[in-house]
N, C-alpha and C positions, 0 to 999 in steps of 0.2 A: 786434541781431542777433535773428532773430523765434524766439520761445520759446514751445513749446503744452504747457500742463500739466494734465495729465488728472487729474482730483478725484474721479471716478465711474465706475470699471472694469466696473461691475454695468451701467451704460450702454450700454457695447459688448460687453458678454454678449447684456442681453436685447435688444439690436439686432441684433446676428449672427441668434440664433435665428428673430426673427420673419423675417428678410432670409430663412433655409434654407429655412424651411419653404412661405412665398410662393413664390421660387422653383423650389426644386424640384419642386412642381406646375406651377407657369405652364407652365414651359416642356411639360409633358404636354397643356395644355389648348389644344382648337380654337384654330383661326389663332396662337398663340403659339408652337406647337411647327414651326409651317413654319421650314424655312433662310431662305425671301425677307428675313424678319425678321431683322437684324443682329444679334448679341447685345449689342451694346453697348445697345441700343434696350432689349433685354429685360431688362439689368441694373440701365438708369437708373427703367424703369418701376418695378421692382419697390422698387428704394432708391427712389423716392418714395411708396409705398405705401405702405410700411416706415415710414418716417417720419411722414406721418400718421394712421397706426393706431398706433402707439407708446403714443401717452397712452393706452386704452382697453384696450390688450394686455399692457401692462409690468407691472402689478400679477400677473397668471396667471404671468408667466414668474418674475417674483421669486420668489414662493413656490414655483416649482421650485427655483429658484437659491439659496433658503433651506434648503429639502429638501436637496439631492446636496451642499450644500457649495460654496463658492466657488472652491476649489481642485480641482474635479469640475466645474469651468464645461466642458472641451472633450467632456466626455460628454452633459451636458445638449442643448449644438449637434448630436453624433452622433443623439441621441435624436430633436431634432425635424425633422435633415436625411431620418433614414429612412423617420418616418412621413412626412412629405411624399411623399416619391419614391412609397411605399405606397399613401397618396391617391391619388396622381397617373396612379397604375397602373390604377385602376380607372377613373381616365376613358380613358385610353387603351384603355384593355379595351374601352370602350362603342363607340369612336370607330373602332375599327379592326372591326366589324362588316358595314362597309363594302367593306374591303377582301379580307376571307374571303367576302363571299357574292360581289363580283364576281369572283372570282377561280374560286371552283367555278361559275359561269355561263359563264367565259371558257371555260374546261378542260371543260365540257359541250358547246359552240356547236363548238366547235375553233377558237377563236380565241387557247388560253391562250399558245400563242406570239410574240403579236404583243404585245412590250413596248417601249414609252418612256421616253427617262430623264426623269424628272419633278424640273426646281432647285426644286422646293417642298420635296421632302424627301430632295430628293439621292439618288436611287434609280429604280428600272426599276418602271413599274407600268406595268397595262393598261390599255384605253381604254374598261373596264366599272369596273373599281375606280374609274379618277377621277373618273369621269363620276355614280358614286352618291355618293361624298365629296364634290364638290363641288356634290349637290342637298343631303345633309346639312347642310353648310356655310351653304348659302344661307338652311336653312330652321330652325337655331340663330339667326341673322341678322336675321330678320326676326322671331322671334316670341320673340324677348329670355330666349334658352334660356341663355346667359352667366349672368343674374344671380344663379340657385340654386346655380352652381359658385365664385363671389367670394361669397357668402355661405357657403357653406358651408366655406370656407376663412377665413373668418374664426371663425364657427361649430368650426371642430377648434380652435384655440388654448385654448378651455376641456373642449372633450369627449375632447380628446385631449390636453391639458396630462398633465404624470407625477404627477401627487400626485392626479388623479382619472380615471384614465385609465376610455374608453367599455366600458363592459362586451361591445360589439358585437366590442372588438377581440378577444376570446379567442373569439368564437361562429364554430366552424370553418363552422355552417351558411351563413353571410352570404356566405360565399369559395365555396362547391359552390352555393351558390345564385348567384352571377352567372355561374359557369360553366357549369351547366344553362344559364340564362338565353342566355349565348351562343350557346353551340352550338346549341341548338334553333332559337332566331332565325334563324340565320345560313341553316340549311336548310330555314325556313321563306320566309325571302326568293329561295333558289336553287329553291326544293321546281317553282313553273310548268315555266319550263325543264327542269330534269330529268327531270320525267314527260316534256313535249312528246320529249325526246331518248330516251328510253325506249318513247314509243308510235312512232317512226318510225323508230328499229332493229326495232321488232316487225313495222313495216308491208314494212320493207324486207329482213330475212328470210323475208319470205310471198312477197314477188315475188321474190325468189335462187331461192325452190322449184318456181314455177311459170314463172318463166323464167329458165333458167340460163345464155342466153346473156348476159345483163345483167351489169354488171358493174358489180353494187352497193357496190363498196367505195368507186370513186371515185364514184361518185352519189350516196353518204352524205354525203360532205366537203360537196359544194354545197349540199345538201338542208337537213341542221343548220345551216350559217350561216346562210341565209336563212329559216326559218321560225323557227329562236333569234333572228335579230335581229327581226322581223314582231311574236312574240310579246313580247319585248323594248317593241318600240315600243304594243304595245296596251297593254300589264299596266304601264307606266310609272307612271302616278296611283298605283296603289295598294299598288307596292314602295317610290315616294317615301313615301307613307305610312304604308304598315306600318315603317317605318324611322325616322320622326320620330316615332311612338307610342312605336314600341322606346326613344329616347334620351330621350323622356317620362319614360318610368315607370322605365329604369333610373337617369338622375339622381336619380329623386324616393328611389327605395332609396338610391342616393348620398350625398343630405342630409339622409335620416331616418337613418344611418351616421355621420356626421361631426358630426350635431345633440344 
């Protein structure tokens, strides 16, 4: 009969804390957040990474375990899970600028009602949102911007450990900065389309006064869609460049926060 004896229970506690931090961040980062990747693959990948990094991170977590007490190990596991969710949420918010800006563009030019089921996220998304997201993912993969994310996760075990928690965790200005940057960048990305829509409506309003017989309402639908798509085609390079620079800047702030 096979018998398994565990001599060091602290090994399991430390390993599960590493696994919890990595997994809660990993399923919110680009590529790994997609539902097309099976959950078994995500768990196996996190399992292997946690095992490889265990010798480098175990001493810090053992200090936390000694500080909180072995009988309270579930609190330590809960802490690493919550902080992982919080740090991963910042990355997800940064990526979601494509969805927010694309949604505003679609609503502005009259394509807001067009929704397609996206199996990648198991939800309905518009074509413009999906286009911007694909461009951002391509730029991330081609420029190697996944490296700061994994390096930041590794650094978070020292900066966001229980005994020496990073002072940025208590600084509400960090959260306000992220919120302000997300809102302002979302409107800046969609500003050309929104400005064109305003100008088009002003011109059509003047035409309706000059030519009362003209059905401006029906005409505006076609003009807004055509002009919006033309402007999107002309300024697509600038929009993609702005989103890419925004991602680099915000991931840089996130990296500084967790380091």
